[in-house]
C-alpha positions as CSV (number, residue, x, y, z in Angstrom):
1,M,88.4,32.4,91.6
2,L,87.8,36.1,91.2
3,P,85.1,38.0,93.1
4,E,82.8,40.3,91.1
5,L,84.6,43.4,89.9
6,K,82.0,45.6,91.4
7,K,82.6,44.1,94.9
8,L,86.3,44.7,94.5
9,G,85.8,48.3,93.5
10,I,87.2,48.0,90.0
11,V,86.0,50.5,87.4
12,A,87.1,51.5,83.9
13,G,90.4,53.4,83.5
14,Q,92.1,52.3,86.7
15,K,95.8,51.3,87.0
16,I,95.9,48.0,88.9
17,L,98.9,46.2,90.3
18,V,98.7,42.5,90.9
19,H,101.5,41.4,93.2
20,R,102.5,37.8,94.0
21,A,99.2,36.6,92.6
22,P,98.6,33.1,91.0
23,K,98.7,33.3,87.2
24,A,95.1,32.1,87.0
25,F,94.0,35.1,89.1
26,T,95.9,37.6,87.0
27,Q,94.6,36.1,83.8
28,E,91.0,36.1,85.0
29,L,91.3,39.7,86.1
30,R,92.8,40.7,82.7
31,D,90.0,38.9,80.9
32,Q,87.2,40.7,83.0
33,V,88.4,44.3,83.4
34,P,87.2,47.0,80.9
35,P,89.7,47.4,78.0
36,E,90.8,50.9,79.2
37,T,92.0,49.4,82.5
38,R,95.7,48.7,82.9
39,V,96.8,45.6,84.8
40,A,100.5,45.5,85.8
41,T,102.4,42.7,87.6
42,R,105.6,44.6,88.4
43,H,105.6,47.3,91.0
44,T,107.4,50.4,90.0
45,T,108.1,53.2,92.5
46,R,107.2,55.9,90.0
47,T,103.6,54.7,89.5
48,R,100.7,55.2,91.7
49,Y,97.9,52.6,91.4
50,N,94.2,52.9,92.0
51,M,94.0,49.3,93.1
52,I,96.6,46.8,94.4
53,F,96.1,43.1,94.9
54,H,98.8,41.5,97.1
55,F,98.9,37.8,97.8
56,A,100.8,37.4,101.1
57,A,103.8,35.1,101.3
58,P,103.8,32.5,104.1
59,D,106.6,34.5,105.8
60,E,105.3,38.0,104.9
61,N,106.7,40.9,106.8
62,F,103.5,43.1,107.0
63,D,105.3,46.1,108.5
64,V,107.5,46.4,105.3
65,L,104.6,45.5,103.0
66,F,102.3,48.2,104.2
67,Q,105.0,50.8,104.5
68,D,106.0,50.2,100.9
69,L,102.6,49.8,99.3
70,Q,100.8,52.7,101.0
71,H,103.0,55.0,99.0
72,A,102.1,53.2,95.8
73,L,98.4,54.0,96.1
74,E,96.5,56.9,94.7
75,A,94.9,58.8,97.6
76,N,91.5,57.3,96.8
77,G,92.9,53.9,95.9
78,A,92.6,50.5,97.6
79,L,95.0,47.8,98.7
80,W,93.7,44.3,98.8
81,V,95.8,41.9,100.9
82,I,94.9,38.3,100.4
83,I,95.8,35.7,103.1
84,P,94.9,32.1,103.8
85,N,91.9,31.4,106.0
86,Q,92.7,29.8,109.4
87,K,92.4,26.2,108.2
88,A,94.6,26.8,105.1
89,A,97.1,28.8,107.1
90,K,97.6,25.9,109.5
91,R,98.0,23.5,106.7
92,L,100.5,25.8,104.9
93,G,102.5,26.6,108.1
94,V,101.7,30.3,107.8
95,Q,103.1,32.2,110.8
96,Y,100.7,35.1,110.9
97,D,96.9,35.8,111.2
98,W,94.5,38.6,110.4
99,N,95.2,40.4,113.6
100,T,99.0,40.5,112.9
101,M,98.3,41.9,109.4
102,L,95.9,44.5,110.8
103,A,98.3,45.7,113.5
104,S,100.9,46.3,110.8
105,A,98.5,48.2,108.6
106,L,97.4,50.5,111.4
107,K,101.0,51.7,111.9
108,T,100.5,53.4,108.5
109,T,97.9,55.8,107.1
110,L,95.8,52.7,106.0
111,V,92.6,51.4,107.6
112,D,90.6,48.3,106.7
113,N,87.1,48.7,105.4
114,K,86.0,45.4,103.8
115,T,86.8,41.7,103.6
116,L,85.9,39.3,100.8
117,S,86.4,35.7,100.0
118,F,88.8,35.1,97.1
119,S,88.7,31.3,97.1
120,P,87.7,28.5,99.4
121,D,91.1,28.9,101.1
122,E,91.8,32.6,100.9
123,Y,90.2,35.9,101.8
124,G,91.2,39.5,101.2
125,T,91.0,42.6,103.3
126,R,90.7,46.0,101.6
127,F,92.8,48.8,103.1
128,V,92.3,52.5,102.1
129,I,93.7,55.9,103.1
130,P,91.0,57.7,105.2
131,K,89.7,60.9,103.8
132,E,91.2,62.9,106.6
133,H,94.7,61.8,105.4
134,R,94.2,63.0,101.9
135,N,95.0,66.6,101.0
136,A,93.1,68.9,98.6
137,S,95.1,67.6,95.6
138,G,94.0,64.0,96.5
139,Q,97.5,62.9,97.7
140,E,98.2,61.0,100.9
141,T,99.2,63.0,103.9
142,S,101.0,61.5,106.9
143,R,99.5,60.7,110.2
144,Q,100.9,62.7,113.1
145,G,104.1,61.0,114.1
146,D,104.7,59.2,110.8
147,K,108.1,59.7,109.2
């Protein structure tokens, strides 16, 4: 089940990465985005994306995830990380919760600014690079102390 494109922040002409998503989600997204929008399912280190959807694995290492994907975003882009809700997480044996995910994100230049239900069992949190961490050319700059 795909939330409305407007709520997700999708607009025409974006480069979107769909990572670890169910095939039904990817297909529904491709069916609904404007024709000039590109949807990829393979992350390449040479490409910067306007929007990334990542469906977290049950044993996700969020420190690695956020460190890698923050550099794949355009400066004004957004990273949606979709995780199971508490009831589904318990049923699936997931070892993390939202607070664990947030703590890992905040070690990077990313901050959370929205949550949205993606299905009865999953919800997503949107992470962005704050304006103060974007330079005049629109590229990401590091937080003080980042390597």
